C-alpha positions as CSV (number, residue, x, y, z in Angstrom):
1,M,13.0,11.6,-1.5
2,L,10.7,10.1,-4.2
3,A,10.4,6.9,-2.2
4,A,9.4,8.8,0.9
5,M,6.8,10.8,-1.1
6,G,5.4,7.6,-2.5
7,Y,5.2,6.1,0.9
8,V,3.4,9.1,2.5
9,G,1.1,9.3,-0.5
10,S,0.1,5.6,-0.1
11,L,-0.9,6.3,3.5
12,V,-3.7,8.5,2.3
13,F,-5.4,5.5,0.6
14,Y,-4.5,3.2,3.5
15,N,-6.1,5.5,6.1
16,A,-9.1,6.2,3.9
17,Y,-9.9,2.5,3.4
18,L,-9.2,1.1,6.9
19,P,-12.4,2.4,8.4
20,E,-14.4,1.0,5.5
21,I,-13.0,-2.6,5.7
22,A,-12.7,-3.0,9.5
23,A,-14.9,-2.4,12.5
24,P,-13.4,-0.1,15.1
25,H,-12.5,-3.0,17.4
26,D,-10.8,-4.9,14.5
27,R,-8.7,-2.0,13.0
28,D,-5.5,-2.7,14.9
29,R,-5.6,-6.4,14.0
30,V,-6.4,-5.7,10.3
31,S,-3.8,-2.9,10.1
32,A,-1.1,-5.0,11.7
33,R,-1.8,-7.9,9.3
34,G,-1.8,-5.7,6.2
35,Y,1.4,-4.1,7.3
36,S,3.1,-7.4,7.9
37,F,2.0,-8.9,4.6
38,G,3.3,-5.8,2.8
39,Y,6.6,-6.1,4.7
40,I,6.9,-9.8,3.8
41,G,6.2,-9.0,0.2
42,S,8.8,-6.3,0.2
43,V,11.5,-8.6,1.7
44,I,10.7,-11.3,-0.9
45,M,11.1,-8.8,-3.7
46,Q,14.3,-7.4,-2.2
47,I,15.8,-10.9,-2.0
48,V,15.0,-11.5,-5.6
49,G,16.6,-8.1,-6.5
50,F,19.7,-8.9,-4.5
51,A,20.0,-12.3,-6.2
52,L,19.7,-10.7,-9.6
53,V,22.4,-8.1,-8.9
54,L,24.7,-10.6,-7.3
55,F,24.5,-13.4,-9.8
56,M,24.0,-11.6,-13.2
57,T,27.2,-10.6,-15.0
58,D,25.7,-7.4,-16.4
59,Q,24.9,-5.5,-13.2
60,G,23.4,-2.5,-15.0
61,L,20.8,-4.8,-16.6
62,A,20.3,-6.6,-13.3
63,T,19.5,-3.2,-11.6
64,R,17.0,-2.2,-14.4
65,L,15.4,-5.6,-14.3
66,T,15.0,-5.4,-10.5
67,F,13.3,-2.0,-10.9
68,L,11.0,-3.4,-13.5
69,L,10.2,-6.5,-11.4
70,V,9.4,-4.3,-8.4
71,G,6.9,-2.3,-10.5
72,I,5.3,-5.4,-11.8
73,W,5.2,-7.0,-8.4
74,W,3.3,-4.1,-6.8
75,F,1.1,-3.5,-9.8
76,L,-0.1,-7.1,-9.5
77,F,-0.6,-7.0,-5.8
78,A,-2.5,-3.7,-6.1
79,Q,-5.1,-5.6,-8.3
80,I,-6.1,-7.5,-5.1
81,S,-7.0,-4.2,-3.5
82,F,-8.7,-2.9,-6.5
83,S,-10.9,-6.0,-6.9
84,R,-11.8,-6.5,-3.2
85,L,-12.1,-3.1,-1.6
86,P,-15.6,-1.6,-1.5
87,Q,-16.6,1.0,-4.0
88,S,-17.3,4.0,-1.9
89,G,-19.2,6.9,-3.5
90,S,-19.2,10.4,-2.3
91,R,-21.5,10.7,0.8
92,P,-22.0,14.5,1.4
93,E,-24.2,13.8,4.5
94,K,-21.4,11.9,6.1
95,K,-18.8,14.6,5.3
96,A,-21.2,17.2,6.7
97,M,-21.6,15.2,9.9
98,L,-17.9,14.9,10.3
99,L,-17.4,18.6,9.7
100,K,-20.0,19.4,12.4
101,K,-18.3,17.1,14.9
102,A,-14.9,18.7,14.1
103,L,-16.3,22.2,14.5
104,A,-18.1,21.4,17.7
105,K,-14.8,20.5,19.5
């Protein structure tokens, strides 16, 4: 349940940044590429975790170490996003325009 909540919570940031980093005609390509890179990274980390659990004699330590490594892995990869994504300030005029469009429908 916590993993599902974390995943759904991450979609908020994903959906908020996609329009800022890709033009409308590029969004599918950029989204697919980002999803595939995330999937590849997850599989790599899962293989590392499986190897630790299978080959370490203390499986409790291996499990805790795997959780720690996953946290470090995603923390480090999040730094790429933090350093490269544009800083977007609050734009009340854009929000008002979107609200007017939504109410007009």
